[in-house]
C-alpha positions in Angstrom: 108.9 95.3 105.0 112.5 94.2 105.3 112.5 94.8 109.1 109.3 92.9 109.9 109.4 90.2 107.2 113.1 89.6 107.0 113.3 86.9 109.6 110.4 85.0 108.1 111.9 85.2 104.6 115.3 84.1 105.8 113.8 81.1 107.6 112.1 79.9 104.5 115.0 80.5 102.2 117.6 78.9 104.5 116.1 75.5 103.9 115.8 76.1 100.1 119.2 77.5 99.1 121.7 75.6 101.3 122.0 77.4 104.6 121.9 80.8 106.4 124.8 82.4 104.6 123.6 81.8 101.1 120.0 82.7 102.2 121.3 86.1 103.5 123.1 86.8 100.3 120.1 85.9 98.1 117.8 88.1 100.3 120.2 91.1 100.0 120.2 90.6 96.3 116.4 90.6 96.2 116.2 93.7 98.3 118.5 95.5 95.8 116.4 94.4 92.9 113.3 95.5 94.7 114.6 99.0 95.3 115.2 99.4 91.6 112.1 97.6 90.3 109.6 99.1 92.7 110.9 102.6 92.1 109.8 102.2 88.4 106.7 99.9 88.6 105.5 100.6 92.2 105.2 98.3 95.2 103.5 95.0 94.4 100.4 93.8 96.2 102.4 91.2 98.1 105.9 92.7 98.5 107.1 89.9 100.8 106.2 87.2 98.3 107.8 89.3 95.5 111.1 89.5 97.5 110.9 85.8 98.4 110.5 84.8 94.8 113.4 86.8 93.6 115.6 85.6 96.4 114.5 82.0 95.9 115.3 82.1 92.2 118.6 83.8 92.9 119.4 80.8 95.2 118.3 78.3 92.5 120.6 80.1 90.0 123.4 80.0 92.5 123.0 76.2 93.1 122.9 75.6 89.3 126.1 77.5 88.8 127.8 75.6 91.7 126.6 72.3 90.2 127.7 73.2 86.7 131.1 74.3 88.0 131.5 71.1 89.9 130.7 69.1 86.8 133.2 71.0 84.7 135.9 70.4 87.3 135.1 66.7 87.3 135.2 66.6 83.5 138.5 68.3 83.4 139.9 65.9 86.0 138.9 63.0 83.8 140.7 64.6 80.8 143.9 65.0 82.8 143.6 61.5 84.4 142.7 59.5 81.4 143.9 61.6 78.5 140.5 61.4 77.0 138.8 64.5 75.6 135.6 65.0 77.4 132.9 67.6 77.3 133.9 70.0 80.1 130.7 71.8 79.9 128.6 69.1 81.5 124.9 69.9 81.0 125.6 73.5 79.9 126.4 76.7 81.6 124.8 77.3 84.9 124.2 81.0 84.3 120.8 80.5 82.7 117.8 82.7 83.3 117.1 83.8 86.8 113.4 83.4 86.4 113.0 86.5 88.7 110.3 88.1 86.7 108.5 90.3 89.2 105.1 89.3 87.7 105.6 85.6 88.4 105.6 85.7 92.2 101.9 85.0 92.8 102.0 81.2 92.7 104.5 81.3 95.6 102.3 83.3 98.0 100.9 80.1 99.4 104.3 78.6 100.0 105.4 81.8 101.7 102.4 81.8 103.9 103.4 78.4 105.5 106.7 79.9 106.8 105.8 79.1 110.4 107.4 75.6 110.4 110.6 77.0 108.8 110.8 79.7 111.4 110.5 77.2 114.2 113.3 75.1 112.6 115.5 78.1 112.3 114.9 79.0 115.9 115.9 75.5 116.9 119.1 75.9 114.9 119.8 79.2 116.7 119.1 77.5 120.1 121.5 74.6 119.5 123.3 73.6 122.7 126.6 73.9 121.0 126.1 77.7 121.1 126.5 79.6 124.3 123.1 80.9 125.7 123.8 84.6 125.1 124.9 83.7 121.5 121.7 81.7 121.0 119.6 84.7 122.0 121.4 87.2 119.9 121.5 85.0 116.8 117.8 84.2 117.0 116.8 87.8 117.5 118.8 88.8 114.5 117.9 86.0 112.1 114.3 85.1 113.2 113.2 88.3 115.0 114.6 90.6 112.4 116.1 93.0 115.0 119.2 95.0 114.3 122.3 94.7 116.5 121.5 98.1 118.0 118.0 96.9 119.0 119.4 93.6 120.4 122.0 95.5 122.4 119.3 97.7 123.9 117.0 94.8 124.7 119.8 92.7 126.2 121.6 95.7 128.0 125.0 94.9 126.4 127.3 96.9 124.1 126.4 96.8 120.4 129.9 95.5 119.5 129.4 92.6 121.8 126.2 91.6 120.1 127.8 91.9 116.6 130.7 89.6 117.7 128.3 87.0 119.1 126.4 86.8 115.9 129.5 86.5 113.8 130.9 83.7 116.0 127.6 81.9 116.0 127.3 81.9 112.2 130.9 80.7 111.9 130.3 77.9 114.4 127.1 76.7 112.6 129.0 76.7 109.3 132.1 75.0 110.5 130.3 72.4 112.6 127.7 71.7 109.9 124.8 72.1 112.4 121.7 71.1 110.4 118.5 73.1 110.0 116.3 70.6 111.7 114.0 70.3 114.8 115.7 67.9 117.3 114.0 64.9 118.6 114.4 66.1 122.2 113.2 69.7 121.6 112.5 70.2 125.4 116.2 70.7 126.1 116.1 74.0 124.1 112.9 75.3 125.6 114.5 77.5 128.1 116.5 79.5 125.5 113.6 79.5 123.2 111.4 81.1 125.9 114.0 83.8 126.5 114.4 84.5 122.8 110.6 84.8 122.3 110.4 87.1 125.3 113.0 89.5 124.0 111.4 89.6 120.6 108.1 90.5 122.2 109.7 93.1 124.5 111.2 94.9 121.5 107.8 94.9 119.8 106.0 96.0 122.9 108.4 98.9 123.6 110.7 99.7 120.7 114.1 100.5 122.0 115.2 103.0 119.3 114.0 106.5 118.5 113.9 105.4 114.8 110.9 103.3 115.5 108.8 106.5 115.7 106.2 104.9 118.0 105.9 103.2 121.3 105.2 99.8 119.8 106.3 97.8 116.8 103.0 96.0 116.6 103.9 93.6 113.8 106.9 92.3 115.8 104.9 92.0 119.0 102.3 90.0 117.1 104.9 87.9 115.5 106.3 87.0 118.9 102.8 86.1 120.1 102.3 83.8 117.1 105.6 82.1 117.5 105.1 81.7 121.2 101.7 80.2 120.7 103.1 77.7 118.1 105.9 76.8 120.5 103.6 76.4 123.5 101.2 74.2 121.5 104.2 72.1 120.3 105.6 71.8 123.8 102.6 71.5 126.2 104.9 69.9 128.8 106.9 73.1 129.0 104.5 75.4 131.0 106.9 78.4 131.0 106.1 78.9 127.3 102.4 79.0 128.2 103.2 81.5 131.0 105.1 83.7 128.6 102.2 83.5 126.1 99.9 84.7 128.8 102.2 87.6 129.7 102.3 88.6 126.0 98.6 88.5 125.6 97.8 90.5 128.8 100.3 93.2 127.8 99.1 93.3 124.2 95.5 93.7 125.3 96.3 97.2 126.5 97.7 98.5 123.3 94.8 101.0 122.5 95.2 102.7 125.8 99.0 102.9 126.1 99.4 106.3 124.4 97.3 109.4 124.2 96.1 111.2 121.1 99.6 112.8 120.7 101.4 109.4 121.0 102.6 110.1 124.5 102.9 107.2 126.9 100.1 106.7 129.4 101.1 104.9 132.6 99.3 101.7 133.4 97.5 103.1 136.4 96.2 106.0 134.3 95.0 104.0 131.3 91.3 103.8 130.2 90.5 100.2 130.9 87.5 100.3 128.6 89.9 100.4 125.7 91.6 97.1 126.7 91.0 94.1 124.4 88.8 91.7 126.4 89.3 88.9 123.9 93.1 89.0 124.4 92.7 89.1 128.1 90.5 86.0 128.0 93.1 84.3 125.8 95.7 85.2 128.4 93.8 83.6 131.2 93.2 80.5 129.1 97.0 80.2 128.4 97.8 80.8 132.0 95.3 78.2 133.2 96.8 75.6 130.8 100.3 76.3 131.9 99.5 76.2 135.6 97.7 72.9 135.2 101.1 71.3 134.7 101.8 72.1 138.4 105.4 73.1 137.7 105.6 76.8 138.6 108.3 78.9 136.9 109.2 82.6 136.6 107.1 83.3 133.5 104.0 81.9 135.2 104.6 84.2 138.1 104.9 87.1 135.8 101.7 86.1 134.2 100.0 86.1 137.6 101.2 89.6 138.1 100.0 90.7 134.7 96.7 89.0 135.4 96.3 90.9 138.6 96.7 94.2 136.7 93.7 93.3 134.5 91.4 93.6 137.5 89.6 96.9 138.2 91.3 97.2 141.5 94.7 95.3 141.6 95.6 93.7 144.9 99.0 95.4 145.4 99.8 93.3 148.5 99.3 90.2 146.4 101.5 91.7 143.6 104.3 92.3 146.1 104.1 88.7 147.2 104.2 87.5 143.6 107.4 89.6 143.1 108.9 88.1 146.3 108.3 84.6 144.7 109.7 85.8 141.4 112.8 87.1 143.0 113.3 83.9 145.0 113.1 81.9 141.7 115.1 84.3 139.5 116.8 87.2 141.3 117.3 90.3 139.1 117.4 94.1 139.4 114.5 94.8 137.1 112.2 92.5 139.0 113.4 94.2 142.3 112.6 97.6 140.8 109.1 96.5 139.8 108.6 95.1 143.3 109.6 98.5 144.7 106.9 100.2 142.5 104.4 97.7 143.8 105.5 98.5 147.4 105.0 102.2 146.8 101.4 101.5 145.7 100.7 99.3 148.7 102.6 101.1 151.5 103.2 104.5 150.1 106.1 106.3 148.3 108.4 106.5 151.3 108.4 102.7 151.5 108.8 102.5 147.7 111.9 104.8 147.8 113.4 102.7 150.6 112.9 99.6 148.4 114.5 101.2 145.4 117.6 102.0 147.5 118.3 98.3 147.6 118.2 97.9 143.8 121.7 97.9 142.2 123.0 97.7 138.7 120.4 99.9 137.0 122.0 103.3 137.0 121.7 103.5 133.2 118.1 102.3 133.1 115.7 105.1 132.6 112.8 103.4 134.4 114.8 103.4 137.7 115.0 107.2 137.6 111.4 107.5 136.4 110.1 105.4 139.2 112.1 107.3 141.8 111.0 110.6 140.3 107.3 109.6 140.4 107.6 108.6 144.1 109.4 111.9 145.0 106.7 113.8 143.2 104.0 112.1 145.2 105.8 113.2 148.3 105.9 116.8 147.1 109.7 116.8 146.6 109.4 118.3 143.2 113.0 119.6 142.9 114.4 116.2 143.6 111.9 114.6 141.2 113.1 117.0 138.5 116.7 115.8 139.1 115.5 112.3 138.5 113.6 113.2 135.4 116.7 114.9 134.0 118.7 111.8 134.6 116.0 109.6 132.9 115.7 111.8 129.8 119.1 111.0 128.1 118.7 107.3 128.9 115.2 107.1 127.2 115.2 106.0 123.6 111.6 105.4 122.7 109.8 108.6 121.4 106.6 108.0 123.3 108.4 107.4 126.6 110.7 110.4 125.9 107.6 112.6 125.4 106.3 111.4 128.7 109.5 112.2 130.4 109.7 115.6 128.8 106.1 116.4 130.1 107.1 115.4 133.6 110.2 117.6 133.4 108.0 120.6 132.4 105.6 119.8 135.3 108.5 119.7 137.8 109.9 123.0 136.5 113.3 121.4 136.0 
């Protein structure tokens, strides 16, 4: 619950208890109380609302104590300044009851359920232009997406220590600069970072980057990203890249039921049973893409949506997909897109051509999918010993258990 709901709870609490720092402290206190209380009484029907109530009341108590302390200090100053005995206790001690009775959380379920607006406000705070772009992404993933620093590092391909430093610096800058938890009047200026953040949250949900996840997908996180992207795209219809991203997310999510076999092992896209795909999500994806492209301002996410849409067809047009990747690389050069283009080339022109295209890809030596793609092409050419070498290189770089099981199966097949 803490992993999937933490970002939503933090967003709601930050506006109630005086900022991100106090909200995090109150949330941690609530988690500690939950561990003790639930061990005795069992998990409540709505654990998120229970935790929110306890954390909220802890924040109220904190504010009361701070207010009472300030009044006592003021009263003492009056005594010293005027020589007049005054009641230094103000309106009484601020330690009062916490009101955190676990049985009283039900009335706040409705308030908790409206957390979407608060999450959007928290995302806008994290995407503040005073913060560097990489810091904006890391902070939003941590506070709103609920990802750990390990998961962020895996998603962003940077050292874990770097991510931790970015988050600490961002929190300090927000505190010292007094950046408010508000949605700016000109929200469009932050749309680019917001789109990147939402994409990374979805990616972590679509393929969890740690073995601890236990499955291929963190479904709740992927669905959270889709929901937030839909909210953002609706709020910013003049920013078509958000609509393009939403289409990509919906197309990918539609394949969920076919992405693993009965044993939880990854099934490649070309081998999936398309009858298991969710037609309703595919239709929603086409609708989102249509609305985005109606703005007539093409961007990288809309191109990726066109590629994903092509894969929804019974027979994808690989030549068209290669052209889409050429357009994507012209807009936004990157090694992952170049690798994906090489895979498309192998489907259109054969594995020899795909291998030649992969040779031009640089900077992905520690990326397991580079070795997996190369191994697959070598296997198609009957070069099984070389394919085995590539699968062996991919194995230690693979973190997700479903993907690792797939790699292990290919290793056995190659006899490596």
